[in-house]
N, C-alpha and C positions, 0 to 999 in steps of 0.2 A: 030613148034617152041613151041605151048602149048599144054599141055596135057588137059586132059579133064577136069581136078579138077583145072587145073590152068584157064581155061576158066572162071570160076564161082569165080576167086579171087577178082573181080569187086565188084561183088555184096555183098561180104564177109565185104570188105572194107567200103562200103555203111553201113551194118548195123551195123559194128563197130565203125562206126561213129556215128549212129543214138544211139546205145546202150551207146557211150562215154559221148555223150552229155548230156544225164538223168544222168549218174553217177556223171558230175561233180556237185561240192556244189555250185558254185558260183550263180547259180541262187535263189537257196534255200538261200543261206547268202544274197543275195540280198533284198528276201521277209522276212528274217529275222531283217535284217536294219532295214527297216524304221519301221518296228515294235518299233524298240528299239529306233529310231529317234520319234516316235511318242510319246514314254511315256517322253520323256525328253522335249520334245514340250508342253505336258500336264502341267507338272511341270514348265517351264517357262512361261505358261500363269498364272499358280498359283502364282508364284514367283513375278509375276507383279503386281497381283491385291494386294498379300501380302505387295508389296512393297510400293503400294499406299494407303493401310491400316496404315501402320508403323508410317509415319510420325505425322497422326493423333493422334494415340497413343501416340507417345513420345511425343507430344505437349502436350495431356490431362495429361499424366505421370510427364510430367516435371511442369507444373502449380499446378498438386497436391503435388509435393516434394515442389515448390515454397512456396504454402501456408503453408505447413505443418513445414517448415524451419522457417517463419516468425510467425507464431503462436507459436512459442515457445519464451519466455520470455527471455530478455537479459540477461547473464551471469552478475551477481553482479559483480560490479565493487569496493565495498568498504567493511568494514565489517560492515555498518550499513546497508547499500543495502543487503547484506546477512542476517542479523538479520529480519530486514524486511519482507524479503521474505519468511525465516522462521516461520515469524510469520501468514504470509498468510495460510501457509500449515496447522499451529495448529490452524485455529483462531474456534471458537465454536460456533455455530449458532443452530438455531432451526433444522436444518436438519441433525443434529450429536448428538446431547446433549439432554437426556431426560429432562422432567421436574422435576421428583424428583434430577436430577443432578442440576440443574439451581436454585433452592430452597436449595440445600444445600449449593452452591455457595456462596449465598446471605447470609445467615444464619452464613455463614464460616468468609465473610467479617466484618458483623456488629459485631460479638462476637470479631474477632481479633482488630478491629480498638480499641473495647471499654476497652479492654485487656492493650494495649498498651497506650493510654492516661489514664487510673487509675493509672498506674506505673508514670506516670510524675507529673499531677496538674490537680486541679478541673479545669482549664481553656481548657486545652485539652480534659479532657472528656466532658464538655460543649459543645465545639466543634464538637466534635465526635456525638453526640447525635443530635444536631441540623443540620450537615452535612448530617445524614443517613434519620432523619425524616423527613426533608423539603423536600429529593428525594423521599421520599415513598410516601409522597402527592402529588408530581410530578406525580408519577405513579398512584395513585388513580385520579388525576386529567384529564390523558391521556385515562382512561378508559370512562370517564365520555364524555369525547369530541369527543373519536374516533379518536386520532390522538395524535403522538410524536412530532408535530412541533415545540411546545412551551418547548423541553426539555432543548436547549441553555439558553433560557430567565431564566426560572425557577433556572436554574444552577446557573447564574449569579447574581440574586436576592439573591438566598440562600448566594453567597459568600459575596455580599455587608451587607447582616443582620450580620453576622459573622465577618466581618471587624469592623462593628460598634460595635457589642458588646464590641469584644476584646479590642477595643483601649478606649471606654468609662469606661471598667473596671479596669483599670490600676490602680493599687494602689499605696501610697506611695508618695500621692502628684502631682503636674502638668507634664505631662509625657514630656519628655526631646524633644531635637530639634530633635535627632536621631529618637527616636520614632514617633514624630507628621510627620516627612519627609518620613520615610518608609511607613507608612501607607497610606499617602496623595498619595504616588506614586502607591501602588495597587490600593487605589480606584479611582484614572483617570485610570489605567487600565481598571479596571472592569467596568468602566461607558462607557468608550469607546466600550468596547466590548460588553455588553448588547444593547449598541444603535444599532452597525454595523448587529447582528447578526438577531436582531429584526427587523430591516429593511429588510434585506434581508429575512427573512422567510417569511414577511408579502408581500412584493414586489412579489417574486421569487415563493412562494406557496408550495413548499415541499423541503424537502432533503433525498436524497437516503438514507442514514444513518437512519433516524428516521423512515422513510416508511418502512424500512424492520423489524422492532421493532414489527410491527403491525401484522407481521405474527403467532406469538404466544404470550401469555401472559406472560407464564413464563419467555421467552427470554428479553421481556422489561423489566420486574422486576429486573433481572440481569441485565442490562443496566444501569438502575434509581439508582441500589445501589451501581455499581460502579462508578457513576459519584459522588456518596456521600463521595465514600473512596477517589476518587482523590479530592475532595475539603478540605479535613480532612488533609491529606497528605502533598499536595501539599503546605500547608502553614505553615508547619512545624517552619520555620525561625520567622514568624510573630509573630507566639506564643509564643514561645520563648522567642521574644523580649519584649512582653507583659508583661511576667513572672517576668523579670527583673525590679528592684526596676529604677526610674526614676534618682535618686541619682547615680546610677552606672553606668546606661547608658549616663549621664549628661557630656560627656567628648569632646575634640574637635575633629571637623573633621579631618581628617588626608589623608595622599595619597591613603590609604586602602578605606576610603570612596569614596573621587574622585573619583577612579576607578571604584569602585560599582555602583555610580551615571551615569558617563560616559557608563558603559553598558549597563545600564537599559534604560538610552536615545537612544543609538543607538537600543537596542532592541525594543524598543516601536516605534521607525521609522519605522524602518524593517518590524515590523509587521503589522503596522499601512499602508503603503504604499502597503506592498505587498497584503493586504486583498483588498485594492482600485483597484488596478491593475487587480487583479481576478476577482470582481466584474464587470467591467467595458467590459472583455470579455466576461464572461459570459451573462450579459444584452444581447449581441446580439443574443442568442437563448434563445428558450423555455426552462423550467427546466426540468435537463436531456437529452436534445436534442441536446447537442454542439457536433458538427462534427469533433473538432480541439482540441487542448490542448494549452495553455498560454506557450511562449516559450521565450518571448520578458521581458525586465525590467528586475527585481531582480530575475524572473522565471529563466531568463537564466543563472544564478548564482547557484541556486538551486531550483529543482524542489520542494520543500515546504517552501519557505524562510519566510513566516508567523511563523511556527510553530519555525523556525531557529531563527528570532528575540523573541517570547516567551520564549525560553530557555534561552536566552541570558540575558533578561531582569531580568529571576528570578535569574539569576545567579549573577547580579549587586546587587540586592538587598539584597541576601542571605548575601555578601560581607558585606555590609553596618550593616546589624544584627549584624556583630560580634562586634562592638562596639570600632572598630580600633585596629592600631597596639599593643598597648599596651593590652587590652585585649585579643587580639588574641594568645599572649606568655599564657596568664594564663588559656587559655579556657581550659575544660575539654572536655572529652573525649566525655560524653553523649551530651556536647552542639557542639562539634565539627559535630558531627552524626548528630544532629536535623537540624544543619543548611546546610550541606551537601546535606539533604533527598530532599531539596526543589529543587535545577536543576535538582538533578538526577531524582527525580521522575516526574517530568516535561516531560523530555528526554523518560524515558522508558515508561510512559503513552500515550503519544503521537503516540512515534513508533509503540505501539502494538493495538491503537485503531485508530484514523481518519487519520492517516498520512497510515497504511496499507491498512485498506478500500479502500483508493482514489489511491492508487499506485495498487491495486487488480482489482480496476475497470477500471482502465487505460490500464491495461494488457489485458484484454478481449476485451477493445473496438480499441487499436490501436497497440497492441503487435505485430501483423502481418506485421504491416507498418515498412519498412526500416528507412524509416526517424524517427521513434518514436524511433528505435532499436538506431540510432546515438544519438538522444538526451539525452537517457538513461545514453548512454555509456559515451558523452561528460559530463553531467550537472550532480553533486552528488545529492543524495536524499535527503539531508540535509544541511550542512555546506559547502562550497565552500573548494576546496581542501582536505575534508574526505572522 
């Protein structure tokens, strides 16, 4: 039934099976696939470790982002706030201004106020000389003592002597009730201020604004000269009132004067209460070591209520210095300008000096805190509602 060739057919079939099995790619694929499976397994291991690291990295990056966001000062909410923030950016001190420029600024201030005073009256000239000269004497004293902590005391004593000389040199008879009242009010304000700043500096021992001046002599000289300029310009309304004859100012006090005295009283009370509240708050800490800011009392309505009160009281005395409603109708442009300069200069000078320095320091200390940012957002920098 089978031929000779057919008898070997089974062996051929076995060989064919053997040859077919290696020809199949499935075992090779099985060998390749584990390699492919191992590679993802390794990557999976790496991804697990990466997943373990990413939360820490995310936490650290989130903390950095949070601190970076908090470190940015709060966006200014009013034009006054924007103005003082621009003053912070344009502040001049010993780190960005040369000695030559400081000396030029000092000479420029002294020459400018002398030229302005010489165009008004001999009284204004004497006030300009005394204001600058007394502050230059204070600068020399600071070099001898090696400290500027007596800056405010020297300035206020200078103001007291200027007020006394200006009032005592009124010509034309007995000073009028208006002249007496205005100068008494200014003297009371100055006595209260020199007593407060004197007690504060001797008890606290230091003030960062004046300590900073010791870093450079030219910078300190510039600050003392600027203080003299402030003393001269801030009292323009009073120098003008003393220049007027008592007969001219001897008019009945009317509604305008009552408004002026009311504003002076309000400003005086606000400034005094604010100073006492802040001093009581700061007395809990060593000088310059307070870790919080005051936000209660008047400081919950304004970030600088003491300066707000000072500007208001000078506005009030300027109104009384006009001479009543009748004199307001006949006042010259120059007279109106001299009266207006007093409250405006008080605002501008405080905004670009003490207020700006305090705001800048507070931003550095607490600007990263959300609570402080909310305080700045809700409480105006100076006047409530502005």
